[in-house]
N, C-alpha and C positions, 0 to 999 in steps of 0.2 A: 770413529765419532768422534768431530770436531769439540775442542771445548769452546763453548762463544759466553759462558754463562759464569761467572764469579759472584761468590757470597763472601763478605767480611762479617765476622762474628765479633761482636764487641765482649764487654764485661756480661757475664752471666751464659754467655752463648759461643761456648769453644767447641761446638761439635755440631753435625748435622744427623740425628738417630737416622732417619731414613736413609743416609748415604750409602750405598753398597760397591761392591766391585773395587775396593779402595786401593789408592797406592799413594805414598808420599812424593812429592816431587820437587827436589831443589834447585831454585832458579837464580842465575849469577845475571846480576844486572850493574850497568855500568854506575849506578849510584849506590853500591855497595846492596848487602844482604836484606832479603826482605823480614818481616817481623817472625816467619818460621817456614817451614815448607809447605808447600802448598799441597791440601788433600784432594788429590782427582778422585772421580767417583761419579756413579750413576744416581740419578735422583728424578724420579715420575718419567724415565724414559729421555732422560736427557743428561749429556756429560758436563757435570760443573766442577770447578776449584773453589774450594773452601780455605780460607785464610785466617786463621786468629790473630787477629787485629794487635793483642797484646802479646803476643807471644805464647810459647807453653808454659802455662802454669799463673800467667797474668804477671809477666814482671818487666813491662815495659811502661813507663809513664808515657801519657801523652807526649809530653813534649820530647822524648824519646824517639817516638816513632818514625821511621825511614819510611815517610809518606812515599816519595819519588821510588824508592825498591818496591814499595808494594805495587802501585799502579803498573809502574811499567813491566814488573812481572808479569802482571795479569795480561797485558799487551801483548808480552811474548809468548804467552801460554794460546793467543787468539780471542783472547774475550772480546764480548762486545756489548753484555749488559753487566751491570753490577748492582747488587742488591745489599746493601749495607745495613745492620742491626746494630743499633747502639742505645746506651741508658741515658737518658737525659731527666731534667729536671722540669717541673711546670711552671708557669710563670702565672698561670690562669685557672681560677677555681674551677672551672667546666673540664680540664684537662687533667682527670682524676690518675692518682698512681693505679698502675694496672691497664691503663690504658694504653693506646696507640696511637701516634701522630704520622701522618706523612706531610712532613714541612715543602713548603715550596719556595722559601727565603732564607738567606744567610745574614746575620750581621756578625762583623769579626770584630773579638777582643782578643786575639791572641798576639804574641810579641815576637818579632822575627824568624818567624819560621819560615822554612825553606819551600815555596808552595808552587814553582814551575821548574819544567824540564829545561826551558830556555835560556839563553846567556851563552857565553865563552863564543862571541862571534854569529850569533844567531838568535835574533828578535823575533818574537810572533804574539801578537795581541788577541787573544778568542775571545767572543762574547760572552758572556756570565752574568746578564739581567736577568735570565731565569736558569738559576743555576743548577738545577734539578731535569731530566729528562722528563718532559709533561706525562707523554706517553708511557713509559715505566711506572712513572708515578701512579698513575691513575688506575693502572693494572694492580700495583701494589696494593693501593686504595680498595680496589673489588674483591681482591682475594682475601682481605683481614675482614670485610664485611661479610663476606662468605663463608669465613671460618667462625664468623659469630663473635668475632671480638668489636668493642667498643673503639671505634678509631675516627679520628678525625681529620677531615680533607685540605692541606693548607696550611699556613702558619710560616713564620719567622723563629729559626732557629739561632740563637747565639754561641758563637764559638769562643770559649773563654779559653785563657791557657792551662789552669788549675797547675799543681794538683790538686790546691786546697780548693773548696769550695767557696762560694760566693760571699761576701759581706752581706751584711742586711741594707746597709744604703744601695750596694750594685743591686742588690735583688729589687727594690723597689725602683730605682733608676729603670733598670731594663723592664719592669713593666710600664712605668710611666710611658715609655717608647713604644711600647705596643708588641713587646716581642713576646714570643708564646712559650717556648722550650728552651732549657739551656745544655749543652753538653763543650766535652772538650776533642772532640776530633773529626769531626764529619766535613768540615769546611777545606782543608787540604785536599782531601781524597776527592771531593768534589772538582775543586779546580783541577786538580793534576787529570784525572778524570777526563775533562771535559777539552784536556788539551792533547790527551792520547783517543780520543774520538771514541770515546765510550760511553754509552748512556749510563746515567748512575742515578740513584734513589735510595733515600734513609728510611726505615722504619724504624721511628724512634720509639722506646720503650720507656714509659714514663715512670720512675722509682718513686717520686718524692714530690713534694711542694718547693724545692728550692728552701730557702730561710725565711723568707718575706712571709708566710703562712704563719698563722698563731700557732698552729698545733706542730708544724714542723719546722719551730725556731733553729734548731740543731739537726744537720743532716747528719747522718753518720753512715758506715759502710756496712753496717750490720742491716741498717733499715732499705738500704740499698739492693743487697743480696738478697734478701729476702722476698723482697716484690720480683726480682728478676728471677730467680728461681722459679716461682709462679708464673710467671710469664714466658720463659725460656720455651715452654711447648707450644703454648699459641704464636708465638715468633718462629718457630719452625713447622707448622703447620702453613702460616701465611708465607713464608719463602716456598714451600715445597710447591704450593696453589701457583704462585705468581710463576716458578719455574715450567710449570707445567703447562701454562697458559701463553708463556713467551712467543711471539713469531719467529720464524726463522730469517725471515727479511726484515731489514731497518728500513724506514721510510723517514724518520726524524730526522733534526738538523745538526743533531749529536754525531752523525755520521761521517760527514762534511765539516766540522769545525774549525779545522785547519786551513782550508780552501783558500780563503781570502785575509786569513790571518799573517801569514809568514811577510814580512816587510824588508828583511834585508837583500839586497842583492843574491843571485846564486852564486856568481862568480867572487863573490865577499867573503862566503861561509867556509871557515876554514875546514879540511879535510877531515882532521879528526873529529869535529865537532858534528860533522855534516854523518859520518860513520856511526858515532854515538847515538845521536838520534833517528836513525836510520828508519827502525819500524815504525817510527810517526810522521817521518817529514819524506819518505823515500819517494813515496808517489807521486810528490809535490813538487820533486826537485829533480 
């Protein structure tokens, strides 16, 4: 059975309890090592690959994550759908701690992170106006609602550098811009998944009100972990339900994101680059 579904677990979600027939698989990529070995197993009758974003024991900072290796590794495994779970702070009163959010937009506040597979003589520009797969996001929302979660559909995710939390001025500014949630990891995953023609969505687990809220003027790891522990079981139910309902055939635009994105003339692409990115661009060259 092929592995077409990937799961990325973030802070507090380091495993999938329902996963059976497990095996660890180490994947080598042209971009180095992923965060951890992929855990391959069966979930609701489908083969999936699970990756702990921050590595075993949560030892990698958001800035230290090798996003390219993580996503390229999923591509090499044959993954077409990627469900990402991550902790976020809320920038809106109505998005309460323990709620879930399925965002539909990003705002980038990171600094100098590598977020493309391209370069070294091969240029491509993928569309990113709608950074999440609409079909996959809709399915995640329906799965969350079916699991009894308090879930919000849509919203803008501010991706900040970290590892420090926001200053009060920053938090207030993001709110004035109309942003909804804030985290440190998902933007690069989404960009790279689009370049890899993998459908991507985020199940955002609200842990706190960031520091703008008068009752949350100091965000702490203790506060976040307490809420994440409570939310982890719900997140696993939502992911398992989404996996069960995923179709085998893709009809969304994610599957052909590179079709008109490559601008470099084929004869001008260095052979080494063509080999390195073969799993991504081979069918177009």
